[in-house]
C-alpha positions as CSV (number, residue, x, y, z in Angstrom):
1,I,-57.2,-10.3,-68.0
2,K,-60.9,-11.0,-68.5
3,K,-62.2,-12.2,-71.8
4,Q,-65.5,-11.4,-73.5
5,A,-67.0,-14.1,-75.7
6,S,-66.3,-13.9,-79.4
7,T,-65.7,-10.3,-80.2
8,S,-63.5,-8.3,-82.5
9,P,-60.0,-7.3,-81.3
10,N,-61.2,-3.7,-80.9
11,L,-64.2,-4.7,-78.8
12,Q,-62.1,-7.1,-76.8
13,A,-59.6,-4.3,-76.1
14,R,-62.4,-2.0,-74.9
15,F,-63.7,-4.7,-72.6
16,E,-60.3,-5.4,-71.2
17,Y,-59.7,-1.6,-70.6
18,W,-63.0,-1.2,-68.7
19,S,-62.5,-4.4,-66.7
20,A,-59.1,-3.1,-65.6
21,F,-60.6,0.3,-64.9
22,N,-63.3,-1.1,-62.6
23,E,-60.7,-3.4,-60.9
24,Y,-58.5,-0.3,-60.2
25,A,-61.0,2.5,-59.7
26,F,-63.3,0.9,-57.2
27,K,-60.4,0.0,-54.9
28,N,-60.2,3.8,-54.4
29,A,-62.5,4.7,-51.5
30,T,-63.1,8.3,-52.7
31,F,-64.0,7.2,-56.2
32,A,-66.1,4.2,-55.0
33,K,-68.1,6.5,-52.7
34,A,-68.7,9.0,-55.5
35,F,-69.8,6.5,-58.2
36,N,-71.6,3.2,-58.6
37,K,-69.7,0.4,-60.3
38,R,-70.9,-0.4,-63.8
39,K,-70.5,-3.7,-65.6
40,P,-67.6,-3.4,-68.1
41,G,-68.8,-3.6,-71.7
42,T,-67.5,-3.3,-75.2
43,D,-68.7,0.3,-75.9
44,H,-66.1,3.0,-76.2
45,W,-67.7,4.8,-73.3
46,M,-68.6,4.0,-69.7
47,T,-71.4,6.0,-68.0
48,L,-71.1,7.2,-64.4
49,S,-74.3,8.2,-62.7
50,V,-74.4,11.5,-60.9
51,G,-77.9,11.2,-59.4
52,S,-80.1,12.5,-62.2
53,S,-81.5,11.0,-65.4
54,A,-81.1,14.5,-67.1
55,Y,-77.2,14.2,-67.1
56,H,-74.3,11.9,-66.3
57,I,-70.6,11.6,-66.7
58,D,-69.2,9.6,-69.6
59,V,-65.7,8.3,-69.7
60,L,-64.5,7.6,-73.2
61,Q,-61.7,5.6,-75.0
62,L,-61.0,7.5,-78.2
63,R,-58.9,4.9,-79.9
64,K,-58.8,6.6,-83.4
65,R,-57.3,9.7,-81.7
66,N,-55.2,8.0,-79.0
67,A,-57.0,9.8,-76.3
68,I,-59.3,9.4,-73.3
69,S,-61.9,11.9,-72.2
70,V,-64.3,12.7,-69.4
71,E,-67.5,14.5,-70.3
72,W,-70.6,15.9,-68.5
73,Y,-73.4,14.7,-70.8
74,I,-76.7,16.5,-70.7
75,S,-79.4,14.5,-72.4
76,E,-82.0,16.9,-73.6
77,D,-82.1,20.0,-71.5
78,K,-80.4,23.1,-72.8
79,T,-81.4,25.1,-69.7
80,I,-79.1,22.8,-67.7
81,F,-76.2,23.6,-70.1
82,H,-76.9,27.3,-69.8
83,S,-77.1,27.2,-66.0
84,L,-73.6,25.5,-66.0
85,I,-72.0,27.7,-68.6
86,A,-73.1,30.8,-66.6
87,H,-70.7,29.6,-64.0
88,K,-68.0,28.5,-66.4
89,D,-65.1,30.4,-64.8
90,A,-66.0,29.3,-61.3
91,I,-66.3,25.7,-62.4
92,E,-63.1,25.6,-64.3
93,E,-61.3,27.4,-61.5
94,S,-62.5,24.9,-58.9
95,M,-61.5,22.0,-61.1
96,G,-58.2,23.5,-62.2
97,I,-59.1,22.5,-65.7
98,T,-60.2,24.3,-68.9
99,L,-63.2,22.5,-70.4
100,D,-64.6,22.3,-73.9
101,W,-68.2,23.5,-73.7
102,R,-70.3,22.1,-76.5
103,E,-73.8,23.3,-76.5
104,L,-74.6,21.5,-79.8
105,P,-77.6,23.7,-80.7
106,D,-78.7,21.4,-83.5
107,K,-78.8,18.3,-81.3
108,K,-80.8,17.3,-78.2
109,A,-77.7,16.7,-76.1
110,S,-75.0,19.0,-74.9
111,R,-71.5,18.0,-73.7
112,I,-68.8,19.5,-71.6
113,V,-65.6,17.7,-72.3
114,I,-61.9,17.4,-71.3
115,E,-59.7,15.2,-73.4
116,K,-56.2,13.9,-72.8
117,P,-53.8,12.0,-75.2
118,A,-53.3,8.4,-74.1
119,D,-51.9,5.3,-75.5
120,L,-54.7,2.9,-74.9
121,N,-52.7,-0.1,-76.1
122,N,-50.0,0.5,-73.5
123,Q,-51.2,-1.5,-70.4
124,A,-48.2,-0.2,-68.4
125,D,-49.8,3.3,-68.6
126,W,-53.3,2.3,-67.8
127,N,-53.1,3.1,-64.1
128,N,-51.9,6.6,-65.0
129,Q,-54.9,7.0,-67.4
130,F,-57.3,5.6,-64.7
131,D,-55.9,8.0,-62.1
132,W,-56.6,11.0,-64.5
133,I,-60.1,9.7,-65.3
134,M,-61.0,9.2,-61.6
135,D,-59.5,12.5,-60.6
136,T,-61.3,14.4,-63.4
137,A,-64.7,12.7,-62.8
138,I,-64.6,13.4,-59.1
139,K,-63.7,17.1,-59.7
140,M,-66.3,17.4,-62.4
141,K,-69.1,15.9,-60.2
142,K,-68.2,18.2,-57.3
143,A,-67.9,21.3,-59.3
144,F,-71.0,20.9,-61.4
145,K,-73.4,19.7,-58.7
146,K,-73.0,23.1,-57.0
147,Y,-74.9,24.7,-59.8
148,L,-77.6,22.2,-60.4
């Protein structure tokens, strides 16, 4: 397991999770073709580029809630959110997933999220978590790009 220089246990745990994620995810040809590898960090999120600076996919470790999530993050453009939510049923049907659509009218950004309970401290379960993240991110990219 890779170590990051002098960090808190929480930051170290995040770094180890993302390092393991990269190691695992980018051995998968479909995932590696869909996304560029990012350097693992100590943030609770990792950003996956989907070809536009207006939006991206964030993968999150939600340690306080024992969960992981994948979200389509739209930086500042509510029209993008509206063009996607207009196709909500088709998007969710093609993904086989019900999403949490958060326009966040009082904020610049909007988020479309799916969350899953996960024991982030159980390394034996990490590959299952990574599989879910990879599968969800690939489905999300494919389903959303149709309407952008």
